[in-house]
C-alpha positions in Angstrom: -18.7 13.3 -0.8 -19.3 11.3 -3.7 -21.6 8.3 -3.2 -21.3 4.9 -5.1 -24.1 2.2 -4.7 -21.6 -0.3 -4.3 -20.3 -2.0 -1.1 -16.8 -2.6 -0.7 -16.6 -5.9 -2.4 -18.3 -5.1 -5.4 -16.2 -1.9 -5.6 -13.1 -4.1 -5.2 -14.1 -6.6 -8.0 -15.1 -3.8 -10.3 -11.8 -1.9 -10.3 -10.0 -5.3 -10.6 -11.9 -5.4 -14.1 -10.6 -2.3 -14.7 -6.9 -3.6 -15.6 -5.0 -2.1 -17.1 -6.1 1.1 -15.1 -6.2 4.5 -16.7 -7.7 7.8 -15.0 -10.9 7.8 -17.1 -12.1 4.1 -16.4 -11.4 4.7 -12.6 -13.5 8.2 -12.8 -16.2 6.3 -14.6 -16.7 3.6 -12.4 -16.7 5.7 -8.9 -18.2 8.4 -10.4 -15.6 10.7 -8.9 -13.0 13.0 -10.7 -9.3 12.4 -10.3 -6.9 15.4 -10.2 -3.5 15.2 -11.1 -1.2 15.9 -8.0 1.9 17.5 -8.0 4.8 15.2 -7.2 7.7 17.0 -8.5 10.6 15.3 -9.8 8.7 12.2 -11.1 9.4 11.7 -14.7 8.3 8.2 -15.0 4.2 8.4 -13.3 1.2 10.4 -13.6 -0.1 10.7 -9.6 -3.9 10.9 -9.7 -5.9 11.1 -6.4 -9.5 11.7 -5.5 -11.7 13.5 -2.9 -13.8 11.5 -0.4 -16.4 8.6 -1.8 -18.7 6.6 0.3 -19.6 3.4 -0.5 -22.8 1.5 0.2 -22.5 0.2 4.1 -20.5 2.9 5.3 -17.2 2.6 4.3 -15.5 5.1 3.0 -12.7 5.7 0.4 -10.6 8.5 2.1 -8.2 9.1 -1.1 -7.4 6.8 -4.3 -4.1 6.9 -5.1 -3.7 6.0 -8.7 -0.4 5.7 -10.8 -0.1 5.7 -14.3 2.9 5.2 -16.3 3.4 8.3 -18.2 5.2 6.3 -21.2 5.3 2.6 -22.4 2.8 -0.1 -21.4 2.0 -0.3 -17.7 -1.4 -1.6 -16.0 -0.6 0.9 -13.5 -0.7 0.8 -9.6 -3.6 1.7 -7.5 -4.0 2.2 -3.4 -7.3 3.0 -1.7 -7.2 4.4 1.6 -10.1 3.2 4.0 -12.0 4.9 6.7 -15.7 4.8 7.8 -17.3 1.4 8.9 -14.6 -0.8 10.5 -13.6 -3.8 8.1 -12.2 -6.8 10.1 -9.2 -9.1 8.9 -11.7 -12.2 9.5 -14.2 -10.2 7.1 -11.7 -9.6 4.1 -10.4 -13.7 4.6 -14.1 -14.5 3.8 -13.6 -13.1 0.2 -10.2 -13.7 -0.2 -9.4 -16.8 1.6 -5.7 -17.6 3.5 -3.4 -14.7 2.4 0.4 -14.0 2.9 1.6 -11.3 4.9 3.7 -9.4 3.0 4.4 -6.3 5.0 4.8 -5.8 9.0 5.2 -3.1 11.2 8.6 -1.5 11.9 7.8 0.4 15.2 5.7 3.2 14.0 1.7 3.6 14.7 1.3 4.4 11.1 3.1 1.3 10.0 0.9 -1.7 8.3 0.4 -5.5 8.6 -0.2 -6.0 5.0 -1.8 -9.3 3.5 -1.9 -10.4 0.0 -4.3 -12.3 -2.1 -3.2 -13.5 -5.6 -5.5 -12.9 -8.3 -5.5 -13.7 -11.9 -4.8 -10.5 -12.6 -2.3 -9.2 -10.1 -1.7 -8.8 -6.4 -4.6 -7.4 -3.8 -3.2 -6.3 -0.6 -4.7 -5.2 2.4 -3.5 -3.0 4.8 -4.1 -2.6 8.8 -2.1 0.0 10.7 -0.8 -0.7 13.8 -2.2 2.1 15.7 -5.6 0.5 14.9 -5.1 -3.4 13.9 -8.6 -4.4 13.9 -9.9 -2.2 11.3 -8.8 -2.3 7.1 -6.8 1.1 6.3 -5.7 0.3 2.6 -6.2 -1.8 -0.3 -3.6 -1.7 -3.2 -4.2 -3.3 -6.2 -1.1 -4.3 -8.0 -1.5 -5.7 -11.5 1.2 -8.2 -13.4 3.7 -6.0 -15.7 
């Protein structure tokens, strides 16, 4: 498992500064290789993923899911799957204030409640799974187009 000397909040801020995203910039920041995943039939985006990355404070990025458009100008899209130390919603709110609920569960334990904060570079969403609603499960970076 790769280790990063930043905590979760420092990592989020550093990743946001990488917009527009590229494979090379994310690999350098996280000190972890990204490998292209095989999503047959998608001619629009290249999909990259990582192995587990341990952050300072016990939070683990179990997977980086980076999507880069194959042609044209696009800032990309990225999701971090989160495990390890439990990060609660009140802690997220300490850093990002009140957020808008942008997704709600629809009856499946893997469904999430997502809270979205508008940033100068785009939207930052925090997902909490229905099966474990007290702990952060994912973070999505959706830069402005």
